[in-house]
N, C-alpha and C positions, 0 to 999 in steps of 0.2 A: 499329671505328675511328667518328670522327664524321665523315658525310660532309663534303668539303670545299666550303667555300663558294665560287663563282666570283667574284661581284659583291663591290666592296672597300666597306668603310665608312669615311667621313671623320669623324672626331670635331673639332670645333673646340674648343678650350680657353680657360677662360677662369674668373672667380671662381668657378663652381661646381664647377670640375675641375683646380685649379691644383696639389692636392697630389699628391705621388708616390702616395698609397694610391688617392685617386680615381682617376688614371690608369692603375692597375695594375688595377683594376675594369674600366675601360673595355675595358681588353685581354682582359682574362678575358671579357667580354661580347660581344666581337668585334669590336671597332674595329682596323683595320690600319694607317691612315693619320690623323695630328693635324697638323691646323692650326693656325698662330699667327695670330691678328688683329693685325697690326700698327695697324690703325686704334684699337686701344686697347692698355694695358698700357704699362711700359717697357720698355726693353732687359735691364734685369737680371732683371725678371718673366718675360720669354720665355725669356731664357737659362737660368733655375734650371728650366720647365718642360722644355727642350729637353735638358738633361743628364739631369732624371729619368727620358725616355723613351728615353735610350741606356743608363741603368739596368737598367730595366725591358726592355728589348730583350735583354740580356745574361740575364737572369732566365729567360725565358720561351723563350728559344732560337730566335728567328725575328724576321726584320728586321719593323721599323717604319719608316715614311716620315716625313717630317716638311714640310709646306709652310710659307713664310712669304708671308703675304698683304698685299701693300702696299696703302696707303689709298688712293693717286692724287689726284689733285686732287677737293678736295671744294668745289661750287659752291653758297655759301650768301649770302641776302638781309643787310644790316645790322639795325639794330635801328628800333624805332618807340619814339617818346617816351612811349607809355601800357605798352609792352610788349607789344601787339597791337591791331591793329586790325579793324572788322565790315566787311564787303565786300559787294555786292549785284551779281548778274548784270547786265551792262551799262553797269555803271559806268566811268567812263576812270580808269587808274592808270598812275603813270609809275615806271619805274624810272631811276636817272640815278647820275654819282660824288660825288655832293654826300652827305659824310659827316654830316651833318646828321640825328639820329633822325627817323625816320618818320611818316606819318601817314594820313589814308584817300586821300589824293591821291596819295603817292609815298612810295618808300623808297628807300634807298641800296643799289648792287649793286656791290660790291667786285671785278668781274671784267671788267674793260674788253675782253677777248677775246670774251667773250659779248655784247656791244654791238656789238663790228667784225663779229661773223659774222651778225648778224640780218639779216631782211629784212620788207619788210612782208609779213603774212599767217603769219609764222613762230609757232610755239604754244612758250610756255613754261608749263614745270607747276613748280609750287610746293608745298613740305610734300607730297613724294611723291603728287602728281598730286590732292592733295585741292582745289588751287585751279587753274585752269587761263588763262592770258592770251592775247588774238591782238594779235600787235603790228601796230600802226595805220600808224605812222611811227618812225622810228630815224636815228639818228648815232652819230657816234662816242663821244658822252657822254651821252646817253640813248634810252631807247626808250619811246613812250608806247603804252599797252597798252587794250584791254578785255577786262574780266574776263566769262571766257564761263560759269565754273563756280566755286563755292566762297563760303564767308559768314564766315570768320575767318581771320586770317594774324597769327603773332606771330614774335618775333626767331629770326633766325638759322635760318630755315628753308631747307632745301635746294631747288634749282633745276637742274631739267632742262631740256634743250634737244633734243626730240625728232628734230626735222628739220633739225638744223643740224649741220655738224662744225666743231668748234672748233679754233683754231689754238693748240691747249694741247697741251704732251708729257703722256702718261701718267705721266711722274716728279717729283714734285715735290721740292725740296730736301729735306723729310722722308723722301721715298721714296729717295733717293740715300743718306742716313744709314742708315735701316733697312736696304736692302739690302746697303751694306757690311756693316753687322753681323751680318745673317743668310748671309750667305756666309763668313764670318769662324768663327762658330761651327760650320757643316757643315751647314745645310740641305740637306735632298735636292731640292727643286722651290721656285722663284718665282713665285707668282700676281701676274700684273700687271692691275692694273684699269684701266678708263677707255679700253680697247683702242678705237681707231677707225678704224685704218686697217692695213696691213700695215708701213708703216715705224715704227710704234711698236714693233713687236715685233723689228724689226730693230733697232732702237736699244737696247733692253733685251738682246737678246741679244749683242750689241757688249761690254754691260757685265759680264754674268755669264758669257761665254765657256762653258767646260766644267765651272765650278764647281756648277753646278744644272742642272738641267731647268726650263724655262719652261713654266708655263700661261697661257694667255691667257684673260682672262674675259670672256666675250661679254654685255656689258649694254648697247650702243649698237645703235643700228639701224644706224648708218652702218658697224660691224663685221659686220652680217649681211649686208650688202653685200658685202663684200671676203672672206667667208667662206672659201672656198677655198685662199685664197693664205694666211691668216693662218693656217690649219690646217697647211698647209705650211711655215711658218716656225717653228712653233710645236712643242713638244716633247708637249703635251698642252691639252686646253681643258676650263674649265667653263663650263657654261650657269647662269649666273648669273641669274636667273628673277625675281628681288626687283625691282632694277633695270630690267632689261627690259621687265619686267610694268609700269613707270611709264612707260617711252618708248615701246611700243606698245601696240596693242589687246590687252586679256586671250584674247581669242578666238585672235590670231595667234601667240601663245606657244607653245601645245602642239605645233604643225604645224612652229615653229624647232626646239624643242628634239629632236624626231623626227629632222630634217633633220640635225641638228648630230651626234645620233649616229650617224647611219648614214653620214656623210662623215667621221665621225672613225675609224669601225670601218674604212672602206672606205682610209683613209690609213696603217692601222695605229696611230694616234695615241690613248692613253687619254683616256676623256672622262668629266666627274664632272657630274653632275647636282644640281644645288644650292637652296638656300632654299626655307625654308616648307616643309619634306616632312614634318615631325610637328610642325608649330608650336604645337597645343594642348598638347603633352606639356610645354610652359617650365614652364606651372602644374599639367598633369594627369597622373594616372600611367599613363592609356592614352590611345594616338591617336582621333580621330574615324576612323570607316570610310573616307569621302573622302579623308584622308590615307594610310589603309593601301593605299587604290585607286592612290593618288599614286606612292608608293614602288613598287609592284607594276607599275604602267606602265611607269616607267621601266625596271625590270628586264626586263620583257617587250620593251621596245625594244632589250635589248643594251648599255646603258651598262657600263662598266667600273666606275665607282664611284657610289654615292647618299652624299651630304653632310649633316651635323647642324650646325647654326649655333649659334643662342641655346639649341637645346633641352640642348646640352651643356656650352656656356659658359657662360650663366648661368640655366639652368632649375632647378627643385625636382628632376626625376628624371630624371637624366643617364644612368646606368646603364641604367634602364628603359628609354629612349630606345633606347640601342644594341639593347639585348636584342630589343627588337619590331623594329626596322630588320633584325636580323639572322636572326629570323624568318619576317619577310615575304621576305625576300630567299632562303630556303632554299625555301619554300613554291612558290615562282615558280618556282625552278630543279628543282623534282621535278614539276611540271606537266608531262606530256607534250607541251600545246602549244606550254609554252615551246621545249621542243626541236625542234617542228616547224618553229616560226618562225624559230629560228636557222638550222636548216637550209635555210630556204627563202630566205634572204636570201643569193643568190647574189654573190660579190664579182668586180671585174675584176682580174686578176691580171697583173701585167708578165710579159713573155717572157723568164723570167731561171731558171734554177736554183734561187734561193732561194725563190722564190714557189712553183715547182713542187714542190721538195720539201716546203715548209710546208703546202703543199696537202695533198701525198698523205698526211702524216703524220697528219691527222684521219681519213680515209677508210681508212688502216691500221688505226690504233687502234680505228676502230669495229668494222671487218670482222672482227679477230681477238678483238674483246672485252680490248685490253690495257688496264692499269690507271692508264697515266699516259703523257703524250710528254714525255720530258728533252731538255731543248733546254741546249747548250756555246754559252757566248756572253761577247764581253768587253764591248761596247756594249750588250748588250739588245737589238740588232736581230733575232736568231734568235727569241728568247723572245717578242716583240711580233708576230713575222710570225704564231707559232704561237697567238699568243692571240686575234689578229684573227678567225682561222678560226672562233673560239668551239665548240671540240671538246667532247664532252660528258664527258672526263676532265682531271683537273688539268694542268696545265702546270708542270715544274720547270724553272725556270731555276737552272742551274748556272755559276757565275762566279768568277773570282780576285778580281775589283774589287768591295769594299763598296759602293760606289757604286752601281754597276749593280745590285747585290743588292737595294738598299732602293729605287732608281726603281722596277724592274721590279713592286715590290710593289701599285703604285698600279693593273697592269694587270689585266682579266679574268680569272681563271683560274689565275695565275699564282702559284705558290710558290717562291720565291728562297731560294737556299744558297751561303754563300762556299764553294769550295774551295782547296786550292793549284793554282797555275797548271799546267796540264797540258800537255804536251808532243806526246801522240798521241792517235788516235781510241782505240786498246786502251785504254789510261788511261781516256778518258773513258765506253767501257762501262764498267770495273770500278766507277768511283766512281760512274755513274748507278742502277747495280743497286745499290749499297747505299745511295745517298742518298735513293730513293724509300721504300724502308723506313725507314731513319732519321726521316722527316719525316712517315710515316705516311700515305704515300696508296697503297701497295703492298705487299702480302703475299707471303710466301714462294711459289713456285708459280705465280705471275701472271707476265705478260708485258708490258714496256714498250717505247715505241717511240721510238729515240734519232735525234737529227738535229744536227750539228755541220757546220762549215765548214773545210774542208782547204785550204788550210795555218791555222794557228790565229793568232789577231791580227787576221785581215782582217774587217771589218765588212761584212755583208750577202752573205758568200761562202758561206752554206748549200748544201752540196751532198753531203751524206752522210744517210741513212737507214738505220737498222738495228733490227731488232728482237731483245729479249733476255729472258732469263727471269730473275725475281728468284730468288734461291738462300737 
């Protein structure tokens, strides 16, 4: 049997990977979860890709999860009369609500919310930070600034406001339409962009209900300030290092990434490390050694998943990118140092039977040399608790709920399987013994550890642990 890979791989679909044949190749190479980026493409295109994923899921006989990533508010400048302007450090430059095309002295900023939130001394980053402005004076319809760095600015470049909380909802009119469509076709996760505060997560959760799990994308410094509360309200987290790296100092991002992974693991919430992981593979068949180290370090941190963006959506080598990411993850997971790091990270457990049982399951599995930990769950809670312990054997999620089966695919070490609804723990043991052999994570004569909650159907009620032989 090929050794089970615990760290999940998320692949973004786009023009380079839109066909069912290419999606099938990505699955074969190791993709577990697919991201539909609603910043690009039409509903019809996303719907066709979603349908292809579900067909391929049937072919390969394992769950494939789908994330709908909402665009969020895109803050951009207006246009310039000449298409672009040359700037010099120290010069004065105005942003205002005048729709007239701009010049070397001013440009239209079609976002009054930004102007209302600014204060003297606020920083503005334009074109992914290539141009930096300092606000000297401002009002409801203007901001007079000094250029601190940058030499050229062209039409409709992006605007970032790193040290200011804006009075904007993360859900635009476009996002609401995209959200309704994504829920209609049945995606497993909604990724929410531009999260600034816990209230943003609550607003989205009300609209989504139980139709999907919510992934909060952390790309704003204000979200980092409220990180623990955002994690509590979210179902999963994405470390969106691209935008986060624009709005924060580069040296701050690695520590924040590690903090997010650690807090998500402690909370039992899946976390994805994303953006520019194998960026050079957009145009090259192999990554740089620094990129390989970046992926490896995320795995050493204990992340649930690593994500590819343009590498698979628009790159020239999408299959090769998944293949090398799979190889890096497997190499790290086979390193004795990795196992010692996972075991050394002690978690704070609640004083509950479910936490005690899932913590004990890892220790029992290690002591007896079990091949897997099997969990029976309706909501996914039991499997996620087992996953957060980072055992050195696969966690088999047995569930009668197809949504739970797919959603748990994002979490570390989980191999999910849908079963008929079970009534007794004896049935669970019988099905678990057959299932571990069916999915190829245990062989005849090996032992497995089984956990479940009785009575069935009560979320978070894990209270039974049993050892069984695979026959």
